[in-house]
N, C-alpha and C positions, 0 to 999 in steps of 0.2 A: 705878789710883791717880792717873792724870792728871786734873787739875781739869777739869770739863766746861763746856760752853758756857754753861749757865744761870748759872753763877757770875758770868760777865763781863757778862751782859745786864741790868745794873743801873746806876744812876747812878755816876759816877766817885768821888764822895766816899764812898759806901757801900763800893764795891769797894776803894778805897785803904785803908780801915781793915781790911777783912777779909783783905787780902793779907798783912798782918803775921803772921809765923809760918809762912807757907807757904814751900816750897822751890822756887827757880828751878833748873832742870836744863838743861844744854846738852851734848848728845852730839856729839862731833866725832871726826875721824880721830886727833887727838892724844890723846883720852881724854875722860872724863866729868868735868865740874865741877858742883858743887852749892853753893848758898848760900841761907841762910834770910833772907827779906826782913824787914828791921828798920826801914826808912824809905821812905816814899812821899810823893808829892804828887799831888793831884787837880787836873785841868784840865777845867773844865766847859763847854768848847766855845763855842757861840754867845753864851752869857751871861757869858763870862769873858774880860775884856780881856787876861789873861795867856796865854791859849791860842793856839796856832798857828792854830787853826781859827776864831778870832773874826773875824767879818766876812769869811769866806772862802767859797769854793765847792769842791765835790768835784773838785779837780784838783791836779796837781803833787804835792808831797811829802805833803800832807794827805789825799790821796785815800783811803787805807786807813781813815782815821778815820770815813768816812761809811758804812762797811760795818758788819756786825754785830760785837758784842764778841768778844774772844778772839783778836785778831791783834796782831802786833808792829808798832809805829810807831817807826822809828829815824831819828834825824837827827844831823847833825854839828855840834858847837859848836867855836868858835875854830879852825875849819879842821883839827882834829886829833883830837877826842874824840867817840866815838859815845855816844848816850844811848838807852836802851831805855824805851819807853812801851808800856803795854798798852791797847789799844782797849777801851772799855766801852760799855754801853748798846745800843740798838737801831739799825737802819739809819737813816741820815740824822740821827742825834744824835751829832755828832762829839766825844765826850768821851774823855779818856785819863788814865791814871795813870803818872806818871814813877817808875821805881824809882831811889831815891837811894842806898841802901846795903844790903849783904848781910853776913850773918855767915858766913864761909867754913865749909863743912861737909864737902866731899869734893873730891878732886882738888887739894888745897892746893899740892902741889909744882908742879903744872902752872900753877896761878895765879901762884905766885912766879916761875916762869920767864917767863911772859908779861908780868908787870909789872916784872920786873927788880929785885925787892926780896925780902928775907927777912922783912920786918916784916908780920906777919899782920894787924895793925890797919890797915895801909895798903893792903891788897889790894883791898878792895871798898867803901871808905868814901867814896863819891862816885859819881855816875852815870857819869862817864867811866872811872873806875877799875874799876868792876864790869864794864863792857862789855869792857874790856881783859883783865881777869882771867878772864872767862867766855868769851872768844873770840868776842864778838858784834860784828858789823860790818854795813855796809849790805847785805850779802848776805842778812841775816836779815830785812830789811824785808818786811812783808806776810806773814810766816810765821804759819801757823795754830798757836796755842799749845795746841790741843786734840789735836794729833798728836805723834808721836815726834820727837825731835831737840831742839827748844827748847820747853819746857813747864813747867808748875807741878805740884807734888804736895804732899800733906800731909807735914809733917815728923814723923817718928816720935819720940815721947816728948819733944817740945820744949815746954818750959813758957813760955807767953806771959806777959810782964810786962804791967803796966798800959799802956794806950795813951795817949799824950800828943798833943794837937792844938796846933799852933802856926802861925805865919805861914810862907808859902813863901819860898824863898831866891832872891835876885837877880832880883826882878821889880818893882823900883821904878818902872818905866815904866807899870805897870798901874793907876794911879789908886787908887781905894778897894779894888780887888781885891787889892792888895798886902797888905792887912790881913786878908784872909779866912783863917780857921784851917783850911787845907786841906792842911797838912803833918802827917803822922802818923808817930810814932816809938815804938819800944819804950822805955819809961821806963828810964833808967840803962843802956841798952845801949851798950857801949864801941865798937861798930862803926859807929855812925851818922856822918854826914859832918860835922856841925857841932853845937855845943851848942845846946840849945833855949833860946830867950830868952823 
């Protein structure tokens, strides 16, 4: 049931669209949590001024991006929130997809405990929130998503809504790239991080 390597070995925009409706699974000592992916953003590497790998080389935090698709790229924002990205494409093409929101599906009580809230709409409606709810930290950096523990699988009997493409969020520094329609959401899904403009 685990999504295989071939799925990830495509360009980030294609993968970002196709991730919607799949389930992110994290198996930990505390328990298993699952969330259906409802919002993503594609970052197209060397040709995308909004990407961490833009004008970079394979070293430091972006090193995992230069490997083959299907690995976890995780970074810290505001000094306190982790963000989970999925490496896509082939070796030396450093593209990723940021997971921005999940629809909680399993292990919801554990998610509530981790997040310190009973509001289900607030559990995974943002990249930092979903990492907190799913128990994802820097320890998951570089993890192979094609193995057990942290992985993706098809959601059983989940009806995908129409997919909406829009501008990515909080990348005003990226010049014309800020206007690329590389954010993808499930239309009218109440779990996304922000309204589509």
